[in-house]
C-alpha positions in Angstrom: 1.4 -1.1 10.4 4.1 1.3 11.8 1.7 3.6 13.8 3.4 2.9 17.1 6.9 3.6 15.6 5.5 6.8 14.0 4.1 8.1 17.3 7.2 7.4 19.3 9.5 9.1 16.8 7.2 12.2 16.8 7.9 12.5 20.5 11.6 12.9 19.7 10.9 16.3 18.2 9.2 17.5 21.4 12.0 16.1 23.6 14.6 18.3 22.0 12.5 21.5 21.8 14.4 24.6 23.0 17.9 23.2 22.7 20.5 25.3 20.8 22.4 22.4 19.2 22.6 18.6 19.1 24.9 17.4 21.8 25.8 13.9 23.0 23.6 14.4 26.1 20.4 15.4 24.4 20.9 13.0 21.5 21.4 10.1 23.9 17.9 10.6 25.4 16.3 11.0 22.0 18.0 8.0 20.5 16.9 5.9 23.5 13.3 6.5 22.4 14.2 5.6 18.8 15.9 2.4 19.9 12.9 1.3 22.0 10.6 2.2 19.1 12.6 0.1 16.6 12.8 -2.9 18.9 9.1 -2.7 19.7 8.5 -2.6 15.9 10.3 -6.0 15.7 13.4 -4.7 13.9 16.3 -7.1 14.1 18.7 -6.2 16.9 21.9 -6.0 14.7 20.0 -3.6 12.4 18.9 -1.4 15.3 22.5 -1.2 16.7 24.0 -0.2 13.4 21.2 2.3 12.7 21.5 4.0 16.1 25.3 4.3 15.7 24.9 5.8 12.2 22.4 8.4 13.4 24.4 9.4 16.4 27.6 9.7 14.3 25.8 11.9 11.6 23.8 14.0 14.1 26.5 14.8 16.7 27.6 18.4 16.8 25.2 19.6 14.0 24.3 23.2 14.4 20.6 24.1 14.3 20.1 25.9 11.0 17.7 28.7 10.4 14.2 28.1 11.7 14.7 24.4 12.4 14.6 23.0 15.9 17.1 20.4 17.2 14.2 17.9 17.0 13.6 18.6 13.4 17.3 18.4 12.7 17.5 15.0 14.2 14.4 13.8 12.4 16.2 14.9 9.1 19.1 12.7 10.0 16.8 9.8 11.0 14.9 10.1 7.7 18.1 9.9 5.6 19.3 6.9 7.6 15.9 5.1 7.4 15.9 5.6 3.6 19.5 4.3 3.4 18.6 1.3 5.6 15.7 0.4 3.2 17.7 0.9 0.0 17.7 4.7 -0.7 15.7 4.6 -3.9 13.2 2.4 -5.8 14.7 -0.4 -7.9 12.3 -1.4 -10.7 12.0 -4.8 -12.3 14.7 -5.5 -14.8 13.0 -6.8 -18.0 15.9 -6.0 -20.3 16.3 -9.3 -22.0 15.1 -11.2 -25.1 11.4 -11.9 -24.5 9.9 -13.5 -22.6 11.5 -11.9 -19.5 11.0 -14.7 -16.9 10.2 -13.7 -13.3 10.4 -16.5 -10.7 8.2 -16.0 -7.6 9.5 -17.8 -4.5 8.3 -17.9 -0.8 6.6 -19.9 1.9 2.9 -20.8 2.0 0.6 -18.2 3.4 2.6 -15.2 2.3 0.2 -14.2 -0.5 2.6 -15.4 -3.2 -0.1 -16.5 -5.8 -2.2 -13.3 -5.3 1.0 -11.2 -5.5 1.9 -12.9 -8.8 -1.5 -11.8 -10.2 -1.1 -8.3 -8.8 2.3 -8.0 -10.4 0.8 -9.2 -13.7 -1.8 -6.4 -13.4 0.9 -3.8 -12.9 2.9 -5.0 -15.9 -0.3 -5.1 -18.1 -0.8 -1.4 -17.3 2.6 -0.7 -18.9 1.4 -2.5 -22.1 3.2 -5.7 -21.5 1.8 -9.0 -22.7 2.0 -11.3 -19.6 1.7 -15.0 -19.2 0.9 -16.5 -15.8 2.3 -20.0 -15.0 1.7 -22.1 -11.9 4.3 -24.8 -10.9 2.6 -25.5 -7.6 1.4 -29.1 -8.1 1.0 -29.8 -4.4 -1.4 -27.3 -2.9 -5.0 -28.1 -3.7 -6.6 -25.7 -6.2 -3.4 -23.6 -6.4 -3.5 -23.7 -10.2 -7.2 -23.0 -10.3 -6.6 -20.0 -8.0 -4.0 -18.5 -10.4 -6.2 -19.3 -13.4 -9.1 -17.3 -11.8 -6.9 -14.4 -10.9 -5.4 -14.3 -14.4 -8.9 -14.0 -15.8 -9.6 -11.1 -13.3 -6.5 -9.1 -14.3 -7.0 -9.8 -18.0 -3.8 -11.9 -18.6 -3.3 -15.4 -20.1 -2.8 -18.5 -18.0 -0.7 -21.5 -19.1 -2.6 -24.7 -18.6 -0.4 -27.7 -17.4 -1.1 -31.3 -18.3 -2.4 -33.7 -15.6 0.3 -35.1 -13.3 3.0 -33.0 -15.0 6.2 -32.3 -13.0 7.0 -28.7 -12.1 10.2 -28.6 -14.3 8.3 -30.0 -17.3 5.6 -27.3 -16.8 8.2 -24.6 -16.7 10.0 -25.7 -19.8 6.8 -26.2 -21.8 5.5 -22.8 -20.6 8.7 -21.1 -21.7 8.5 -22.6 -25.2 4.8 -21.5 -25.4 5.7 -18.0 -24.3 8.4 -17.7 -26.9 6.3 -19.0 -29.7 3.3 -16.7 -28.8 5.4 -13.6 -28.3 4.8 -12.8 -24.7 6.8 -10.0 -23.1 6.9 -11.3 -19.6 6.3 -14.7 -18.0 5.5 -14.9 -14.3 6.1 -18.3 -12.6 4.4 -19.1 -9.3 6.2 -21.8 -7.4 5.2 -24.2 -4.6 5.7 -23.2 -1.0 5.8 -25.0 2.3 4.8 -24.0 5.8 8.4 -24.0 6.8 11.7 -24.1 4.9 12.8 -27.6 4.0 15.5 -29.1 1.7 12.9 -30.7 -0.7 11.3 -27.3 -1.5 14.7 -25.6 -1.9 16.0 -28.4 -4.2 12.9 -28.1 -6.4 13.0 -24.3 -6.7 16.8 -24.5 -7.6 15.9 -26.9 -10.4 13.2 -24.6 -11.7 15.7 -21.7 -11.5 18.2 -23.8 -13.6 15.5 -24.7 -16.2 14.1 -21.2 -16.6 17.2 -19.0 -16.0 14.9 -16.1 -14.9 16.1 -12.5 -15.2 14.3 -11.7 -11.9 13.9 -14.1 -8.9 11.6 -12.4 -6.4 11.1 -13.6 -2.8 7.6 -12.9 -1.4 7.8 -12.2 2.3 5.0 -11.7 4.8 5.6 -8.4 6.7 3.5 -9.7 9.6 6.0 -12.5 10.4 8.4 -10.1 12.1 11.8 -11.8 12.8 10.6 -15.0 11.0 10.4 -12.9 7.8 14.1 -12.0 8.2 15.1 -15.7 8.8 13.1 -16.8 5.8 14.7 -14.1 3.6 18.1 -15.1 4.7 17.5 -18.9 4.0 16.1 -18.2 0.5 19.0 -15.8 -0.2 21.5 -18.6 0.6 19.7 -21.0 -1.7 18.8 -18.8 -4.7 20.4 -15.8 -6.5 17.6 -13.5 -5.4 17.2 -10.2 -7.3 14.6 -8.6 -5.1 11.9 -8.9 -2.4 8.2 -8.2 -2.3 6.7 -7.4 1.2 3.1 -8.4 1.5 0.5 -7.4 4.2 2.0 -4.1 4.9 -1.5 -2.9 5.7 -1.8 -5.4 8.5 -1.8 -4.9 12.3 1.7 -6.3 12.9 4.6 -4.2 14.0 6.3 -4.0 10.6 9.9 -4.3 11.5 10.5 -6.6 8.5 10.3 -3.6 6.2 13.3 -2.2 8.0 15.2 -5.4 8.4 15.1 -7.6 5.3 16.9 -5.2 3.0 19.8 -4.9 5.5 20.0 -8.6 6.2 19.7 -9.9 2.6 21.4 -7.0 0.8 18.5 -7.4 -1.8 16.2 -4.5 -2.7 12.5 -4.4 -1.7 10.9 -3.9 -5.2 7.2 -3.9 -4.3 4.9 -3.8 -1.2 1.4 -5.3 -0.8 -0.8 -2.6 0.7 -4.3 -4.3 0.4 -5.9 -7.6 -0.5 -7.4 -6.2 -3.7 -5.7 -6.9 -7.0 -4.7 -3.2 -7.3 -3.0 -3.4 -3.9 0.6 -3.7 -5.0 2.9 -0.6 -5.2 6.5 0.0 -6.1 8.6 0.4 -3.0 10.2 3.8 -2.5 12.5 3.8 0.6 12.5 7.6 1.0 8.7 7.7 0.9 8.4 4.9 3.4 10.8 6.7 5.7 8.6 9.8 5.4 5.5 7.7 6.4 7.3 6.2 9.4 8.3 9.7 10.6 4.7 10.9 10.2 5.4 13.1 7.2 3.1 11.2 4.9 3.6 10.0 1.4 1.8 12.5 -0.8 3.8 11.5 -3.9 2.4 8.0 -3.8 -1.1 9.4 -3.1 -0.8 11.6 -6.2 0.3 8.7 -8.3 -2.6 6.6 -7.1 -5.0 9.4 -7.9 -3.6 9.7 -11.4 -4.1 5.9 -11.9 -7.5 5.6 -10.4 -9.4 8.8 -11.0 -11.5 9.3 -14.1 -10.1 12.5 -15.6 -13.3 13.5 -17.4 -15.4 13.0 -14.2 -12.9 15.0 -12.2 -13.0 17.9 -14.6 -16.8 17.8 -14.6 -16.8 18.0 -10.8 -14.2 20.8 -10.8 -16.5 22.9 -13.1 -19.4 22.3 -10.7 -17.3 23.3 -7.7 -16.1 26.4 -9.5 -19.6 27.5 -10.4 -20.8 26.7 -6.9 -24.0 24.9 -8.1 -25.1 21.6 -9.7 -23.3 19.3 -7.1 -25.9 16.6 -6.5 -26.1 13.1 -4.9 -25.0 11.4 -8.1 -21.7 13.4 -7.9 -21.5 12.5 -4.2 -21.8 8.8 -5.0 -19.2 9.2 -7.8 -16.7 10.6 -5.4 -17.3 7.8 -2.9 -16.7 5.2 -5.8 -13.5 7.0 -6.8 -12.3 6.8 -3.1 -13.1 3.1 -2.9 -11.1 2.5 -6.1 -8.1 4.0 -4.3 -8.5 1.6 -1.3 -10.9 3.7 0.8 -10.4 6.7 3.1 -8.1 4.7 5.5 -5.7 3.9 2.6 -5.6 7.6 1.6 -5.1 8.8 5.2 -2.2 6.3 5.6 -0.3 8.4 3.0 -1.1 11.8 4.6 1.0 13.5 7.4 0.3 12.3 10.9 -1.4 15.5 11.9 -4.0 15.1 9.2 -4.6 11.4 10.0 -5.1 12.3 13.7 -7.5 15.1 12.7 -10.0 12.6 11.3 -10.0 10.1 14.3 -13.5 8.9 14.8 -14.5 9.0 11.1 -15.9 5.6 9.9 -13.1 4.5 7.6 -14.3 1.0 6.7 -15.6 0.0 3.3 -19.0 -1.0 4.7 -19.8 2.6 5.6 -19.2 3.7 2.0 -21.2 0.8 0.6 -24.1 1.7 2.9 -24.1 5.3 1.5 -24.0 4.0 -2.0 -26.9 1.7 -1.2 -29.0 4.6 0.1 -28.3 6.7 -3.0 -29.1 3.8 -5.3 -32.5 3.4 -3.6 -33.4 7.0 -4.7 -35.0 8.0 -8.0 -33.0 10.1 -10.5 -35.2 13.1 -9.5 -34.4 12.6 -5.8 -30.7 12.4 -6.5 -30.8 15.6 -8.5 -33.1 17.4 -6.0 -32.6 16.0 -2.4 -34.8 18.8 -1.0 -37.9 17.0 -2.2 -37.1 14.0 0.0 -39.6 14.2 2.8 -40.9 11.6 5.4 -42.7 9.2 3.1 -39.8 9.2 0.6 -37.3 8.6 3.4 -39.2 5.6 4.6 -39.2 4.1 1.1 -35.5 4.8 0.5 -34.6 3.3 3.9 -36.6 0.1 3.2 -35.0 -0.2 -0.3 -31.5 0.2 1.1 -32.1 -2.0 4.2 -31.2 0.8 6.7 -33.0 2.9 9.2 -34.6 6.3 8.4 -32.0 7.9 10.7 -29.2 6.6 8.4 -31.0 8.4 5.4 -31.3 11.6 7.5 -27.6 11.4 8.4 -26.6 11.0 4.7 -28.8 14.0 3.7 -27.2 16.1 6.4 -23.7 15.1 5.3 -24.6 15.9 1.7 -26.0 19.3 2.7 -22.7 20.1 4.5 -20.7 18.9 1.5 -22.8 21.2 -0.7 -22.0 24.2 1.6 -18.3 23.3 1.5 -18.4 23.3 -2.3 -19.8 26.8 -2.3 -17.2 28.0 0.2 -14.4 26.6 -2.0 -15.9 28.3 -5.1 -15.9 31.6 -3.2 -12.3 31.1 -1.9 -13.3 30.6 1.8 -10.7 28.0 2.8 -11.0 28.6 6.5 -14.7 28.2 6.4 -14.2 25.1 4.3 -12.0 23.5 7.0 -14.6 24.4 9.7 -17.2 22.8 7.4 -15.3 19.5 7.4 -16.6 19.0 11.0 -20.1 18.9 9.6 -19.4 16.1 7.1 -17.1 14.1 9.3 -18.0 14.5 13.0 -14.6 13.1 14.1 -12.7 16.0 12.5 -11.3 18.5 15.0 
């Protein structure tokens, strides 16, 4: 999403290499790069102007400390200002009220509002909350059926409206139902339009009045650029918003909305959508996002994702095999691929790692299909073949390839990758970290 911005800002460090201190002259050239990068990323012009002024004011005259270069000093200032621009720290949902805590979801059509409602329900369910999902969208065909299906997928209850029931009537009846059935949280999906109009705003104001929600969240599409900022401003004038959710942050757009909406509306970004899957919603941490924009990665979020997704018993079992240097078979290889897919795939993981690491694996197949193909090949093997890949000769390879619907060359490639992975496990068990890094080139040809 912000790859171009990240690459441009990384050049700033090189621009200032060799300077003894940050002066107006050398800062001016560096900030010109920053300004162009922000404008290209579709950040609102008033936001860019204020940001550049703040960075210049804070950076000017700073002595270069210790082993830091002027470029690194400036990046430190830019990091702090980026975090401040996006809100400085994460602001969680406020559910401190008599149950049910009502959360009203607002936004235009096409922003992913209904799916985001289900993703939020899934997050709350993980914290042991009893969640009720309610749809007040009586206009979009199958909107209610979509939320009903999503509720079933995330394991939450869905409130079924009566035929031809008005949105306010649905909301009041759902609130009474949630109270009488002891729900902790009620998430209310509302109707959107393709553009902002008075009819939609009037309806959502009436719903707000009927429900008196503790949280009113605006769902904004990060791929809309400047339109996202205009939408956020219009909803902010019509409703007492308590926060924002940015969706499609994994898309190909320039991503300036992430830097603009907080500044324009004054409301915190509480969550970001990072994939289409139901586990693709994360709490928004401004300081971590600033680190990712500057190519420093977001290892903390990656660690949290690992803790949520990885099977602890399986991880300990694999660790014992790595430590002993033997017993790592194709079944373990498949298990690791499945764990990686649970976390959104290799591309989602690399997105949270520092820029140098991400660039090191350029050329590696990052798409989910490559991993599914590997799983398919392993599933076509017998238990004996998975445990002892060395017995897989020409006739077995042909049978496996036919069963998985791939060529024999694909089977050979997988067996070579697995052999390299086995060697790497042995290197790690013997403490050969440098050999391990060289071995990565064998598993992933794109690694330099």
